N, C-alpha and C positions, 0 to 999 in steps of 0.2 A: 351436505349442501353448503355451498359458498354463500355468505352474505354478500351484499353489493360491495361493502367496504373491503372484504377479504378478496373478492374477485379483482377489484381495481388494484389492490396491493400486489396480488400475484401477477397481474398483467404488467405492472411497472417493473417488478423484479425480473420477469421473463424478458422484457424489453431491454433492461440493463444488461442482462446476461447474453443478449443476442439470440434468444430462443424464439420459436414461433409456436404460439398456442394453437391447439387443434381447433378446427372450425366445426363446433358442435352441431351447428344447424344444417350442415351438409349431409343429405341423405345418401346412403350407399346405393349403388345401382341394383336394380332387380336382377339383371343378368349382366355379368361383367363384360364378356366378349360374345356378341351374338353373331351367328353365321346365317345370313339371309340367302336362301337358294332360290334362284329365279329360273324356271324351266322354259325360258324364252330369250330371244336375243335382246341386247340393250336397246332402249328407246321406246319399247312398247308399253302397254298399259300395266302389265305385271311388274316390269322393270321400274317404271315410274313410281308405282306403289311402294316397292321395296326401298327405293332411294328416298322417297318422302318419309317413309317410316324411319329409316336410318337418321335422317336429318333431325326429325322431331324427337326421337328417342335420345339422341345425343344432347340436344338443346335442353331437354327436360331433365337430364341427369339420370335417366332410367337405365342406361347402359354405359359401360366404360369405353367400348369400341365396337366396331362392326366390320364384317367382310361380306361383300355381295358377290355371289358366284352365278354366272349366266351359262345355261346349257340349253340352247334353243332347238326347235324342230318339232313338227307334227303336232301342233297345239298343246305342247307340254308332255307328250307321251315319250319323247326321247329322254328328257331330263328326269321324269318321275322315277323310272327304275333306278337311276343313279342315286337319287335322294333316298329312296327306300333302302338300298343296299349299303351305301357308304355312310349314312348318318344315323343308323339304327341306335336307339337309346341315347342319342346325343341331346342333352337337355338345353344346349345353347343353339341348336339348329332349328330354323323355321323355313318353310317353303311358302312362297306366294303363288296362288293359283286362283281358279275361279270357274265360272260356268262353261267357258270355252273348252277347258280341259275335260270337263264332264262329257261334253259332246264328242270331243276328239277320241276319248278312251273308247266310247261306244262305236263310233264310226270306223276307227282303225282296228277294232277288235284287239285292243292292247292287252298284253298278258298281265301287266301290273295295273291294279285298280286303285282308285282313290281311297277305298276303304282299308287299304293297307297302311295308310298314314294315320295320324292322330289329329282330328279336327280341333282347331284351337279357337278361331274367331272369324266371323264375317266382318268385313270392314266397310266396303263401299258398294254402291250399285249404280249402274247407268241405265236409265230407261231408254227405250228405243223409239225413234220417231218414224212415222210413215209419211212420206212426202210424194208429191206429184209435180210435174212441171207447171209453171204458172199458167200456161195456156190450156191446160187439161180441162176437159169437160167434167172431170171428177172433182166435186166440191167438198165432199166429206167422206167419212168411213162407210156410210150407208151406200153412197154411190159406188165406192170401191168394191164393196161386197156384191152389189148388184152386177157389176161388170164381171166379177170373178165367177159368179153363178151362171151368167149368160154364156161365157166362153173363157175358161181359165187360161187356155193357150194364148189368147190375145192380150192377156194382162201380164206383160213381161215386167218383172220387178228386179231391180239391181240391188246388190248387197255384197257382203264379204264372202269368205270362203264357204263352199258347200258344207252343210252340216253345222255351220256356226250359228251364233245367236240370231243374226238377221234371217237366215234361212228357216230356223226353228220358229221364229215369230210368224213368218208368212204361212208356214204349215199349220200353226195353231189357229191363225185367222181363218184359213180355208176350212179346217175341221169344224171350228165353231160355227161356221156359216153353212155347213152341209155340203162342202165341196171336197172331193177326193184329193187329199194332199199330194198324191203322186202325179196329179194332173196339172199342178201349178207350173208356171213358167218362171222359174227362178234363174237369174243370170248372175253367177258369181264373178267377182273381180278380186284381183290380188291386193289392190290398194283402194283407199277411199277416194283418191283423186280420179281414178278411172271410172268409178261408179258415178261420181259427181258429173264428170264430163258426159257420160251417157244420158244422164237426166237432163242436163242443160241443153244437150243436142237433140232432145226429144226422141232418143233411140229406144227408150223404155217407157212404160206407162207409170211406173212408180219406183220408189227406192226406200230401203230400210237401213238405218244405222243409228248410232248414238246421236242424240240431239246436237252435240257439239260439232259433228261432221257437217251438219246442214244449216246451223244457226245463221251464219253470215249470209248465205244465199237466200234464206227465208226472210231475213230482215231487209235484204235488197229487193225483195219482191220477185226474184227469179224462180223460186220454188214455193209451193204452198204446202204447209204441214197440215195434214188432215186427221191426225190422231197420234196419241202417245201411249205406250204400253204400261204406264204407271197405274198404281192403285187409286191415285187421286190426282187432281190437277196440281201441276208443279208451279212454284212461285216464279213469276217473271215469264211464264210460257202460257200465252192466252189461247190454248188449244185444248179441246175436250179429250178425255181419255177414250180409248177404244170401248171400254165398258159403258161409258156414258152414252155411246152411240149404238148400243145394242150388240156389240161384239164381245162376248164374255171371255176376254183374254187379258192376262196380266203377265208381264215378263220383264225382268231386269237382268242385265249382264253384271252379275255380282263378282266381287273379288274378296278373297280372304286368305287366311294363313293356316298352315298345317304343320304339326310337329312330325318327327319321324316315328316309325313303329317302335314299340318297346319302351316308350317313355314311362318312367316311374310316375306314380300319382303326384309326388312332390314336384317333379319337373313339369308335369302337365299343368298343375296349379300355378306354378311360377310363370309359365308362358301365358296362361290366361290372365293372370294378374298384370303382367307386363302390357298386354294389349288393352286391357280395360283402362289402365292408367294412360296409355297412349291416346285412345279415342276420347277420353274425358278432358284432355288438355286443350286449352285455347289454341295452342300452336297447331295441333292437328285439325281442329275445326276451321281455323283460318286457311290451312293448306287445302282442305276440301273445297272451300269457297273459291279460292284462287284457281283451282284446277277444274272447277265445275263438277266435282264429285258429290254424289248424295251419300251422306253417312248413314249406314243402316247396320249398326253394330249388333252382333249376336254372338254369344260366347259359350264355350263348354258344351254340355250335353244338348242344349237347345240348338246349337250350331250343328252338332253331329247329326241330330234328327233332321234338320233342314237339308243337309247335304244328301242324306239317304233318300228323302222324299223327292228332292229336285233331280237326283240321278235317275230315279224311277220314271219321273215325268218326262225327262229329256229322252231317255231310252225309248219310251213309248212313242213320242212324236217322231223320232228318227226312224223307227220301224214303219210308221205311217208314211214317211217320206221315201221309204225304200232304201234307206242308208244304213240300216242295221237289221240283223236277222233275229 
């Protein structure tokens, strides 16, 4: 051990000799070069998650560098087989995915399943909002359920792609209310803008999407939010949950990361440690606030069990909707 005097003396000698002392306080990266695989096109939720991860991991010194690879198509089912085959046992490779991929695998009868990867961690979740046009006679979720029970065909609800999280939530609401899920009138749109236009034009009775998609129009009084699929009321959103209103449904569009198949125990632990350090950082927490993401971290075996349970739940509701056999 150096005494303070010896350290100062050594520093002076090193300076005189033109040498640079090592930066003892600088921690080594958990993973030197990480490869983030995104089974979706640039710009979407999974891509945003990967690039936010890269930014924070770099700033926190948890990685030395990163490469993001995008392979989009069919809710992630085009990219998944490539990740499974090309990155096997690669301890520096991680794939970003989530609930949408679970549904797409079932709906598309994909040959490669999510259980062929190594679950590492759940990161964020986005609760879904149920809204109606401002002029609608439907004032709350109880009114919505009553209309659904009276004639589900007359309650057209706009949302994203068929079999996606929006469609799944409507199916869950119907089933919980005693309505046959296959009788619901779900209107899928390729983009959030189109669904919003249908709502504002009173072409549909309601709409389902992430809260952020509707927030501006709700604040402007052009849409009325009548329920949220969260487990509890959300800060800054003065709307009761569906459960509070007697609809026993809870759903969030979660995103997480997966390692490739064949990871060693040591590499799996290293990836879990990396993500645990990521989500504990103030930089990540600030990023979630900035992007309106709800941080719901879950790692390792607990995450693997969650993915298995959620896959079974989503498969069951897609069968109810007639989208899976």
